[in-house]
N, C-alpha and C positions, 0 to 999 in steps of 0.2 A: 653304914649309917641309916640307910633307908630300907634295907632288907630286900632290895631288888636292884637290877641294873638301871642306869639312868636312861638307857635307850632300849626299847623292846620292839620286836616285830616277829612275824612268822618265819622269816627266812634271814639268812646272813646278809644277803643283799639289801633286804628291807632294813635291817639294823644299821648297816653302813649308810644307807640313804638318810635315815633319821639322824645319825651322827653328823653327817655333812650339812643337813638342811634345818634341823630343829634345835631349839634350845631345850636343855633338860628341865624337868619340873624341879622347882626349888626344893632342896632336901628338907627344909623346915616345913614345907607343905605336907610332906610325906611323914615326917617325924618331928613334931614340934618340940620334943625334948632335946634335940641337938642344939648345943650352944651356938650362938651366932658366930663366934670365932671359927668353929669347926665348919659351919656352913660356908663361911668365906673361903676357907681352905679348899673345900670341895668345889666351890664355884670356880676358883682359880685353876684347879686341876683339870676341870672340864672346859676351860676357855677355848673358844674356836681359834683365836689367833695365838700362834706360838709365842709371840712377844708378851702376851698377857699371862702365860703360864709360868710356873716355876722353871728355872733354867737347869736345876740339878735336883736329884733325889736328896742330896745332902742338905739343900736349902729347906726342903719339906721336913726332913728329919730334925733339923735344928729348930725350926718353927714349932713343930709338935712337941719337942723336948722342952722348949720354953714354956709352952702352955700347960704341959703336964707336970712341970716341976713343982 
């Protein structure tokens, strides 16, 4: 969606540190053409708390299928 990873750094440890400590840049800031519903899906996929993320890949697939139908 954005054409780049949500977290970037010079080293693997640097990337892991950013994943743990930073919030990703909103995908619509990077690509304003992304529909809001897709930005919401991406945000949920990147949520720090496991309780805020999708619980299964099937749930993501079902949601995407609904929007793309």
